[in-house]
C-alpha positions in Angstrom: -66.1 -58.0 -63.1 -66.0 -55.4 -65.5 -69.7 -53.7 -66.2 -71.0 -50.5 -67.3 -72.4 -50.5 -63.9 -71.0 -50.2 -60.4 -73.4 -53.0 -59.5 -75.5 -55.6 -60.8 -78.5 -56.5 -58.4 -81.6 -58.9 -59.0 -84.4 -58.4 -56.7 -87.6 -60.3 -56.4 -89.3 -57.3 -54.1 -92.5 -59.3 -53.6 -96.0 -59.1 -51.8 -94.8 -61.2 -48.7 -90.9 -61.0 -49.0 -87.5 -59.6 -50.4 -85.0 -61.9 -52.1 -82.2 -60.0 -53.4 -78.8 -60.9 -55.2 -76.0 -59.1 -55.5 -73.3 -59.6 -58.3 -69.8 -60.2 -56.6 -66.6 -58.9 -58.5 -64.8 -62.4 -58.2 -68.1 -64.2 -59.4 -71.3 -65.9 -57.3 -73.4 -63.4 -55.5 -74.4 -62.4 -51.9 -78.1 -62.6 -51.3 -80.5 -60.9 -48.8 -83.7 -62.3 -47.8 -86.4 -60.0 -45.3 -90.2 -60.0 -45.2 -92.0 -57.1 -46.9 -93.1 -55.1 -44.1 -91.9 -52.1 -41.9 -93.2 -49.9 -39.4 -92.2 -46.4 -38.0 -89.7 -46.1 -35.5 -87.4 -43.4 -33.6 -84.1 -45.1 -33.2 -84.1 -43.0 -29.9 -81.5 -44.5 -26.8 -81.2 -44.0 -23.1 -77.8 -44.9 -23.4 -77.6 -47.6 -21.0 -76.9 -51.3 -20.9 -79.7 -53.7 -21.5 -81.1 -51.9 -24.0 -82.8 -53.6 -27.1 -80.4 -53.4 -30.2 -82.1 -53.0 -33.4 -81.3 -51.8 -37.1 -83.2 -49.1 -38.7 -83.4 -47.4 -42.1 -83.6 -43.7 -43.0 -85.5 -42.9 -46.0 -86.9 -39.2 -47.1 -87.6 -37.8 -43.8 -88.6 -41.2 -42.3 -87.1 -43.7 -40.0 -88.5 -47.4 -40.2 -87.6 -51.0 -38.8 -87.8 -53.4 -41.6 -87.9 -57.0 -41.6 -88.8 -59.8 -39.0 -87.5 -56.6 -36.7 -91.1 -55.1 -36.7 -92.6 -57.5 -34.6 -89.4 -57.6 -32.0 -89.2 -53.5 -31.9 -93.2 -52.6 -32.0 -96.1 -53.7 -33.4 -97.8 -50.4 -33.9 -98.3 -49.1 -37.6 -97.2 -52.1 -39.4 -97.0 -51.2 -43.2 -97.6 -53.6 -45.9 -98.3 -52.9 -49.8 -100.3 -56.0 -51.4 -101.7 -56.0 -54.8 -101.3 -55.1 -58.2 -101.3 -51.2 -57.2 -97.6 -51.6 -55.6 -95.6 -51.8 -58.3 -93.3 -49.1 -58.8 -94.7 -47.6 -56.1 -92.8 -45.8 -53.2 -93.1 -48.8 -50.8 -92.0 -51.2 -53.5 -89.0 -49.2 -54.4 -87.9 -48.8 -50.7 -88.1 -52.6 -49.9 -85.3 -52.4 -53.1 -83.4 -49.7 -51.9 -83.4 -51.0 -48.5 -82.2 -54.8 -49.9 -79.9 -52.9 -51.8 -78.0 -51.1 -48.8 -77.9 -54.4 -47.1 -76.3 -56.0 -49.8 -73.5 -53.3 -49.6 -74.3 -50.8 -52.5 -73.3 -47.3 -51.2 -73.1 -45.0 -54.2 -72.9 -45.2 -58.0 -74.9 -47.0 -60.6 -76.7 -50.2 -60.2 -78.1 -52.3 -63.3 -81.2 -53.6 -61.4 -83.9 -56.4 -62.4 -87.0 -56.6 -61.3 -90.4 -58.9 -61.8 -94.0 -58.4 -61.7 -96.6 -61.2 -62.0 -97.2 -62.5 -65.7 -101.0 -61.6 -65.6 -99.9 -58.1 -64.7 -96.5 -57.7 -66.7 -97.9 -55.7 -69.2 -99.8 -53.1 -67.4 -97.1 -52.6 -64.6 -94.0 -52.8 -66.6 -93.6 -49.3 -67.5 -94.9 -48.5 -64.0 -91.9 -50.2 -62.5 -89.3 -48.7 -65.0 -90.5 -45.2 -64.5 -90.8 -45.5 -60.5 -87.2 -46.7 -60.4 -86.0 -44.2 -62.6 -85.3 -41.5 -60.0 -82.1 -41.3 -58.0 -81.8 -43.4 -54.6 -80.9 -41.7 -50.8 -81.2 -43.9 -48.1 -79.3 -44.1 -44.6 -78.8 -47.4 -42.5 -78.1 -47.5 -38.9 -74.1 -46.6 -38.4 -74.1 -45.1 -41.5 -71.7 -41.9 -41.2 -73.5 -40.4 -44.4 -76.6 -41.2 -46.8 -76.2 -44.0 -49.9 -76.8 -42.6 -52.9 -77.2 -44.1 -56.4 -79.4 -44.5 -59.4 -80.6 -47.6 -61.5 -78.7 -46.8 -64.9 -79.9 -50.1 -66.3 -83.8 -51.5 -65.3 -85.0 -54.7 -66.5 -88.4 -56.0 -65.7 -89.4 -59.7 -66.3 -92.6 -61.5 -65.8 -92.4 -63.6 -62.8 -91.2 -67.0 -63.6 -88.7 -66.4 -66.3 -86.1 -65.5 -63.9 -87.0 -69.2 -62.3 -86.5 -70.5 -65.7 -83.2 -68.7 -66.7 -81.9 -70.9 -63.5 -82.4 -74.1 -65.5 -80.7 -72.6 -68.4 -78.0 -70.7 -67.2 -75.3 -71.3 -64.5 -74.2 -68.6 -61.7 -71.9 -67.1 -64.6 -74.5 -66.4 -66.8 -73.3 -69.3 -69.4 -75.8 -71.1 -71.3 -76.4 -75.0 -69.7 -77.8 -77.8 -72.0 -80.4 -80.0 -70.2 -84.0 -81.3 -71.0 -85.8 -79.6 -68.1 -87.6 -77.4 -70.9 -87.6 -80.2 -73.7 -91.6 -79.8 -74.9 -94.2 -78.0 -72.8 -93.6 -77.1 -69.2 -95.9 -75.1 -67.0 -94.1 -73.0 -64.5 -96.5 -72.6 -61.0 -95.0 -69.6 -59.1 -96.8 -69.6 -55.3 -96.3 -66.3 -54.1 -98.1 -64.2 -51.2 -100.4 -62.1 -52.9 -100.3 -64.1 -56.7 -100.5 -67.5 -57.9 -99.0 -67.4 -61.6 -98.6 -70.3 -64.6 -96.5 -69.5 -66.9 -96.4 -72.4 -70.0 -93.5 -72.6 -72.2 -92.7 -74.8 -75.1 -88.8 -75.8 -76.1 -87.6 -72.9 -73.2 -89.9 -70.5 -75.3 -92.9 -68.5 -73.8 -95.9 -67.4 -75.7 -96.8 -63.7 -74.5 -100.1 -63.5 -75.7 -100.6 -65.9 -72.6 -99.4 -63.3 -70.0 -103.0 -62.0 -69.6 -104.3 -64.9 -68.2 -101.3 -66.2 -66.4 -102.1 -64.7 -63.0 -104.5 -65.4 -60.3 -104.7 -62.3 -57.8 -105.4 -63.3 -53.8 -104.7 -66.9 -54.8 -101.6 -67.0 -52.8 -99.9 -67.9 -49.4 -101.6 -64.8 -47.8 -105.3 -65.2 -48.4 -105.1 -69.4 -48.3 -102.4 -69.9 -45.3 -101.4 -66.8 -42.9 -105.0 -64.9 -42.7 -106.9 -68.5 -41.9 -103.9 -69.4 -39.8 -104.0 -65.8 -38.1 -108.1 -66.3 -37.4 -107.0 -69.3 -35.6 -104.8 -68.0 -33.4 -106.6 -65.1 -32.4 -109.5 -67.9 -31.1 -106.8 -68.8 -28.7 -107.8 -66.3 -26.3 -107.0 -62.3 -25.7 -103.4 -62.9 -25.1 -102.9 -64.0 -28.8 -105.0 -61.5 -30.3 -101.6 -59.5 -30.5 -100.5 -62.1 -33.0 -99.9 -60.5 -36.7 -99.5 -61.5 -40.0 -96.1 -60.9 -39.4 -96.1 -63.3 -36.6 -97.7 -66.2 -38.6 -95.2 -65.6 -41.1 -92.1 -65.9 -39.4 -93.2 -69.5 -37.6 -93.9 -70.7 -41.3 -90.6 -69.8 -42.3 -88.9 -71.7 -39.3 -91.2 -74.4 -39.4 -90.5 -74.9 -42.9 -86.2 -74.7 -42.7 -86.2 -76.5 -39.5 -89.1 -77.7 -38.0 -90.1 -75.5 -35.3 -93.6 -74.2 -35.1 -94.0 -73.0 -31.9 -95.4 -69.5 -31.5 -95.0 -68.2 -28.1 -96.6 -65.1 -26.3 -97.3 -63.5 -22.9 -96.1 -66.8 -21.7 -97.9 -69.3 -23.5 -96.5 -71.6 -26.7 -98.8 -72.8 -29.0 -97.3 -75.2 -31.9 -98.8 -74.3 -35.3 -97.4 -77.4 -36.8 -101.1 -79.6 -37.1 -102.6 -76.4 -38.4 -100.0 -75.6 -40.9 -100.1 -79.1 -42.4 -104.0 -79.2 -42.7 -103.5 -75.8 -44.4 -101.1 -76.6 -46.7 -102.7 -79.5 -47.9 -106.1 -77.5 -48.3 -104.1 -75.1 -50.6 -102.4 -77.8 -52.2 -105.7 -79.2 -53.0 -107.5 -75.7 -54.3 -104.3 -75.1 -56.7 -105.0 -78.9 -58.2 -108.9 -78.1 -58.6 -108.9 -74.7 -59.9 -105.6 -74.4 -61.8 -104.0 -77.6 -62.2 -107.2 -79.5 -63.1 -109.2 -76.6 -64.5 -107.0 -75.1 -66.5 -104.4 -77.4 -67.4 -106.4 -80.6 -67.5 -104.3 -82.3 -65.3 -101.6 -81.7 -67.0 -102.5 -84.3 -69.7 -99.8 -83.5 -72.6 -97.4 -81.6 -70.1 -94.0 -82.8 -69.6 -93.2 -81.4 -66.4 -94.3 -79.1 -64.0 -91.7 -76.5 -61.9 -92.7 -75.1 -58.8 -91.2 -72.0 -57.3 -91.9 -69.1 -55.1 -92.2 -69.2 -51.4 -95.5 -71.3 -51.7 -93.6 -74.1 -53.6 -92.3 -76.3 -50.6 -96.0 -75.8 -48.9 -97.9 -77.7 -51.9 -95.0 -79.3 -53.4 -95.6 -83.1 -51.7 -99.2 -83.2 -52.0 -99.1 -82.6 -55.9 -96.4 -85.2 -56.3 -98.7 -87.3 -55.0 -101.7 -86.2 -57.5 -99.8 -86.2 -60.4 -97.4 -88.6 -60.5 -94.1 -88.0 -62.6 -95.3 -84.5 -63.4 -93.4 -82.1 -60.8 -89.9 -81.2 -61.7 -87.2 -82.3 -59.5 -84.8 -79.6 -59.0 -82.2 -81.6 -57.1 -81.5 -83.2 -60.4 -80.2 -80.4 -62.3 -76.4 -78.7 -61.4 -78.0 -75.1 -62.0 -80.7 -75.9 -59.6 -80.3 -78.1 -56.9 -78.6 -75.6 -54.4 -81.6 -73.4 -54.8 -84.7 -72.5 -53.0 -87.5 -72.1 -55.2 -88.4 -68.7 -53.5 -84.9 -67.4 -54.3 -85.1 -68.3 -58.1 -86.6 -65.5 -59.8 -84.2 -63.4 -58.1 -81.2 -65.8 -58.8 -82.0 -66.1 -62.8 -82.6 -62.4 -63.2 -79.0 -62.2 -62.0 -78.1 -65.3 -64.7 -80.0 -63.2 -67.3 -78.1 -60.3 -66.8 -75.0 -61.9 -66.9 -75.7 -63.7 -70.0 -76.4 -60.7 -71.8 -73.0 -59.3 -70.6 -71.4 -62.6 -72.1 -69.3 -63.0 -68.9 -69.1 -66.6 -68.7 -66.3 -68.1 -66.2 
């Protein structure tokens, strides 16, 4: 795939998880996901059989274990950076660099697409561009030498725009004709920290509404992960070591395969009943405050598109509350195979390919 950059990447490096995709030379893309958490690691070994094997990352004089490995390797000093001040900062850059490295980037130039909540977009866009303008040096376990690259093109989009692009463009960036964005459409993006709502008219959004499109502390972390963690800690002293990362892992495993069991210190706790209650309660909160409070019960709105990691948690209840309004992603060829948590990242990649005119 001839491009000005050596690589094309789109990365939704969110408060809760990192979704990243890399364009393949022969078409299609390679994807990567891991939770947005890290912990300091030593990487030391005794050189004997039976040792715990894990991956680590060397990042500017520090060594970290990342993602789901943090609760498998160490529960000390777990580090996250959530909130409005994270965009373009060191931890944000670290998450994106780890994703790029794990997607196979070793050196050269990268055309990168990144995202920010729409309500914060105007405030943090330049911070992101400035933060990602420096060169990257990172080393994965097993690398003989550090990987180095620069982001020679930095695209920043409001969250939701990438999701919209998934309906409008195919994997090669070729425009698609469908009725998904005819008339008034609302995109609800339920992330870990924020809940975003982006209203579009005939496929275009009004930038004047960006400042009122994000609700901070209104995402999955506040409404589901933290309440669930509090209930777990009440089970007894053995459960007090459980972290929000354990909870996040169980939720993801439960949503994908139905296994909601948390195992700790020989105990087993089925979180499914609690999760179901919290999912429904969060859907009610979204309905009361956003769907009804802001959008008047979606009267006059043709359809609502749910995206983000929290979408599958609230979708069933919102379908019941607003019959015929929640768009069925499976009815569209360009989105039927996409998970709602991946849509911003995939859409960002499609936008870049569309700009370059590289149609299959």
